[in-house]
C-alpha positions in Angstrom: 0.0 0.0 0.0 1.4 3.4 -1.0 0.6 6.5 1.0 0.7 9.7 -1.0 1.6 13.0 0.5 -0.3 15.8 -1.2 2.7 18.1 -0.8 5.2 15.8 -2.5 6.2 16.6 -6.0 8.7 14.5 -7.9 11.2 16.9 -9.4 14.0 16.6 -12.0 17.0 18.8 -12.6 15.2 20.5 -15.4 12.6 21.8 -12.8 15.2 24.1 -11.2 16.1 27.4 -12.8 19.6 28.2 -13.7 19.6 31.1 -11.3 18.6 28.8 -8.5 21.4 26.3 -9.4 24.0 29.0 -9.5 22.9 30.6 -6.2 22.9 27.1 -4.5 26.4 26.4 -5.9 27.7 29.8 -4.7 26.2 29.2 -1.2 27.9 25.7 -1.0 31.2 27.0 -2.2 31.1 29.8 0.3 30.4 27.3 3.1 26.9 28.6 3.9 25.3 25.2 3.4 26.5 21.7 2.8 25.4 19.5 -0.1 23.5 17.2 2.2 21.7 20.1 3.9 20.9 21.7 0.6 19.4 18.4 -0.7 17.2 18.2 2.4 16.3 21.9 2.7 15.2 22.3 -1.0 13.7 18.8 -1.3 16.2 17.8 -4.1 15.8 14.1 -4.7 19.4 13.1 -4.6 22.6 14.6 -3.3 24.3 13.6 -6.6 22.2 16.2 -8.4 23.7 18.9 -6.3 27.2 17.5 -6.8 26.6 17.5 -10.6 25.6 21.2 -10.3 28.8 21.9 -8.4 30.9 20.1 -11.2 29.0 21.9 -13.9 28.7 25.4 -12.5 31.2 25.6 -9.6 34.6 27.2 -9.5 36.4 24.1 -8.4 38.3 22.2 -11.1 37.4 18.6 -10.7 39.9 17.5 -13.3 42.7 17.8 -10.7 41.0 16.0 -7.8 42.8 13.3 -5.9 41.0 10.7 -3.7 41.5 11.7 0.0 41.4 8.1 1.3 44.9 7.3 0.1 47.8 8.5 2.2 50.0 10.7 0.0 53.7 10.7 -0.4 55.5 14.0 -0.2 55.9 13.9 -4.0 52.2 13.4 -4.5 51.4 16.3 -2.1 53.8 18.6 -4.1 51.9 17.6 -7.3 48.6 18.3 -5.6 49.8 21.7 -4.4 51.1 22.5 -7.9 47.7 21.7 -9.3 46.0 23.9 -6.8 48.3 26.8 -7.8 47.4 26.2 -11.4 43.7 26.3 -10.5 44.1 29.5 -8.6 46.0 31.1 -11.4 43.3 30.1 -13.8 40.6 31.6 -11.6 42.6 34.8 -11.2 42.9 35.2 -15.0 39.2 34.6 -15.4 38.4 37.2 -12.8 40.5 39.8 -14.6 38.7 39.3 -17.9 
């Protein structure tokens, strides 16, 4: 037996406006809300939806991510820091345009 809540509405990513997505990404990147909290607060079906928005609209460059579970050698840490410097330089150039 299925109980239906009259307030429940199944939503898709297309139901959210671009301005909403951009504002939510900005709030998450500035630390105002977490992805999990945003998912619950705005009744977004899946946390992965929010993560996809972060990848698509956010400032973080996911191309250079490294899994955090693995302990890093000093060489790996240096490479990671070099990648972060490249990302920051890229963001600085974009802001000056």
